[in-house]
C-alpha positions as CSV (number, residue, x, y, z in Angstrom):
1,M,0.0,0.0,0.0
2,E,1.4,3.4,-1.0
3,R,2.1,6.0,1.6
4,G,-0.2,8.6,0.0
5,E,-3.0,6.0,-0.2
6,L,-2.6,5.2,3.5
7,V,-2.8,8.9,4.4
8,D,-5.9,9.3,2.3
9,R,-7.6,6.2,3.8
10,L,-6.4,6.2,7.4
11,G,-5.4,9.8,8.0
12,R,-2.3,11.3,9.5
13,H,0.4,9.0,10.9
14,L,0.5,9.3,14.7
15,R,3.0,6.8,16.1
16,E,5.0,3.7,15.3
17,Y,5.0,0.6,17.6
18,P,7.9,-1.7,16.6
19,C,8.0,-5.4,17.5
20,D,11.1,-6.6,19.3
21,N,12.0,-9.5,16.9
22,G,15.5,-9.6,18.3
23,R,14.0,-10.7,21.6
24,R,12.0,-13.4,19.8
25,L,15.1,-14.7,18.1
26,R,17.1,-14.7,21.3
27,H,14.4,-16.7,23.0
28,G,14.3,-19.2,20.2
29,I,18.0,-19.7,20.1
30,W,18.4,-20.0,23.8
31,S,15.5,-22.4,24.1
32,L,16.9,-24.7,21.4
33,A,20.4,-24.5,22.9
34,V,19.0,-25.6,26.3
35,V,17.2,-28.5,24.5
36,V,20.5,-29.5,22.8
37,V,22.2,-29.6,26.3
38,L,19.3,-31.3,28.2
39,V,18.6,-34.2,25.8
40,P,22.1,-35.7,26.2
41,I,21.9,-35.2,29.9
42,G,18.6,-37.0,30.0
43,L,19.9,-39.9,27.9
44,V,23.1,-40.3,30.0
45,S,21.0,-40.3,33.1
46,W,18.7,-43.0,31.8
47,F,21.7,-45.1,30.8
48,L,23.2,-44.7,34.2
49,H,20.0,-45.7,35.8
50,D,19.8,-48.9,33.7
51,D,23.4,-49.7,34.6
52,F,22.7,-49.1,38.3
53,V,19.5,-51.1,38.3
54,S,21.2,-54.1,36.5
55,S,24.0,-54.2,39.0
56,V,22.1,-54.0,42.3
57,P,19.9,-56.8,43.7
58,N,16.4,-55.5,44.6
59,P,17.0,-52.1,42.9
60,P,14.8,-49.1,43.8
61,T,12.2,-48.1,41.2
62,Y,13.4,-44.5,41.2
63,T,16.9,-43.3,41.5
64,P,18.5,-39.8,41.2
65,F,19.3,-40.8,37.6
66,T,15.6,-41.3,36.7
67,L,14.7,-38.0,38.3
68,V,17.4,-36.1,36.5
69,G,16.7,-37.9,33.2
70,S,12.9,-37.3,33.5
71,A,13.4,-33.6,34.4
72,A,15.8,-33.1,31.5
73,F,13.4,-34.7,29.0
74,G,10.4,-32.9,30.5
75,I,12.0,-29.5,30.2
76,S,13.1,-30.3,26.7
77,V,9.6,-31.3,25.6
78,L,8.4,-27.9,26.8
79,L,11.2,-25.8,25.3
80,L,11.4,-27.5,21.9
81,P,8.1,-26.2,20.5
82,Y,8.5,-22.8,22.2
83,G,12.0,-22.4,20.8
84,C,10.9,-23.4,17.3
85,R,7.9,-21.1,17.3
86,R,9.9,-18.1,18.5
87,L,12.7,-18.7,16.1
88,I,10.3,-19.0,13.2
89,Q,8.4,-15.9,14.3
90,G,11.6,-13.9,14.7
91,L,12.9,-14.9,11.2
92,R,9.6,-14.5,9.4
93,S,8.6,-11.2,11.0
94,R,11.7,-9.1,10.7
95,G,10.8,-5.4,10.7
96,E,7.3,-6.0,12.0
97,R,5.6,-3.0,13.4
98,I,2.3,-1.2,13.8
99,D,1.8,2.3,12.4
100,L,-1.0,4.1,14.2
101,H,-3.0,6.6,12.1
102,E,-6.0,8.8,12.9
103,N,-8.6,6.4,11.4
104,G,-6.9,3.0,11.9
105,F,-3.5,1.3,11.9
106,V,-1.3,-0.6,9.5
107,H,0.4,-3.9,10.4
108,H,3.7,-4.0,8.6
109,L,5.2,-7.4,7.8
110,P,7.9,-8.5,5.4
111,R,5.2,-10.3,3.3
112,G,3.1,-7.2,3.0
113,D,1.1,-4.5,4.9
114,E,-2.4,-4.8,6.2
115,A,-4.6,-1.8,7.0
116,F,-7.1,-2.0,9.8
117,A,-9.5,0.9,9.6
118,W,-11.5,1.6,12.8
119,H,-14.8,0.9,11.0
120,D,-13.5,-2.5,9.8
121,I,-12.6,-3.8,13.3
122,T,-15.2,-6.1,14.9
123,V,-13.3,-7.5,17.9
124,V,-10.7,-6.1,20.3
125,D,-10.0,-8.9,22.7
126,P,-7.3,-8.2,25.3
127,R,-6.4,-11.1,27.5
128,G,-4.0,-11.7,30.3
129,V,-2.4,-9.5,32.9
130,W,0.6,-7.3,32.2
131,Q,3.2,-8.6,34.6
132,M,6.4,-6.6,34.2
133,N,9.5,-8.1,35.7
134,R,8.1,-11.6,35.6
135,V,9.2,-14.6,33.5
136,S,5.8,-14.6,31.7
137,H,6.4,-11.1,30.5
138,A,10.0,-11.8,29.5
139,I,8.9,-14.6,27.3
140,G,6.0,-12.7,25.9
141,I,3.1,-14.8,27.2
142,D,1.6,-12.6,29.9
143,Y,-0.5,-10.3,27.7
144,R,-2.0,-10.5,24.3
145,C,-4.8,-8.7,22.4
146,V,-6.5,-10.0,19.3
147,V,-7.8,-7.4,16.9
148,R,-10.0,-8.9,14.3
149,R,-11.5,-7.2,11.1
150,S,-14.9,-7.9,9.6
151,D,-13.3,-10.1,6.9
152,G,-11.8,-12.4,9.5
153,R,-8.2,-11.2,9.3
154,K,-6.5,-10.5,12.6
155,V,-3.4,-9.2,14.3
156,V,-2.2,-10.4,17.7
157,L,-0.5,-7.8,19.8
158,N,1.6,-9.0,22.7
159,S,4.4,-7.9,25.0
160,F,6.9,-8.1,22.2
161,Y,5.5,-4.8,20.9
162,S,6.8,-1.6,22.5
163,D,4.1,0.2,24.5
164,V,1.5,-2.4,23.6
165,L,-0.8,-1.4,26.5
166,E,-0.9,2.2,25.1
167,L,-1.6,0.9,21.6
168,V,-4.4,-1.4,22.7
169,A,-6.0,1.4,24.8
170,H,-5.9,3.7,21.7
171,I,-7.4,1.0,19.5
172,S,-10.1,0.1,22.0
173,N,-11.1,3.8,22.5
174,A,-11.2,4.4,18.8
175,V,-13.3,1.4,18.1
176,D,-15.7,2.2,21.0
177,K,-16.1,5.8,19.8
178,R,-16.9,5.0,16.2
179,P,-20.4,6.0,15.1
180,G,-23.1,3.4,14.6
């Protein structure tokens, strides 16, 4: 969409809200690196458990080896999909941002831009609780808001966007104040 066409359709540009894709990439890389370390620890722990059990008469069902192995595999199972998702998001969404205008906003992605005029928005659904300085905030899962257009297209705003609470408040107020 051309800049002049955006101004004609959505009005004057008010503010830009960039997405922190570097943080997404770091989360993905660190998560996958931890998985790469934990899986061998889990395997070695299970092999040590098997060796221990086979060498002791009346072996216990659980040993420290089984606990370490199970914990390593359990954490790996949780981190693998999270890390893959964040890595893919970070790579696919470089330069992602929201440009706020007087009569709507534009979601900029590498694959193209999508305009959301206030009159086209049917749902603004904020969920979660903003929890600054908590792990859930650091990994981007404490707060999200789904903004859906009448044609079904949507954008999900979360704590990876700078000043997302301000952006969501502006969108909610604009949608609530529209005529009709």
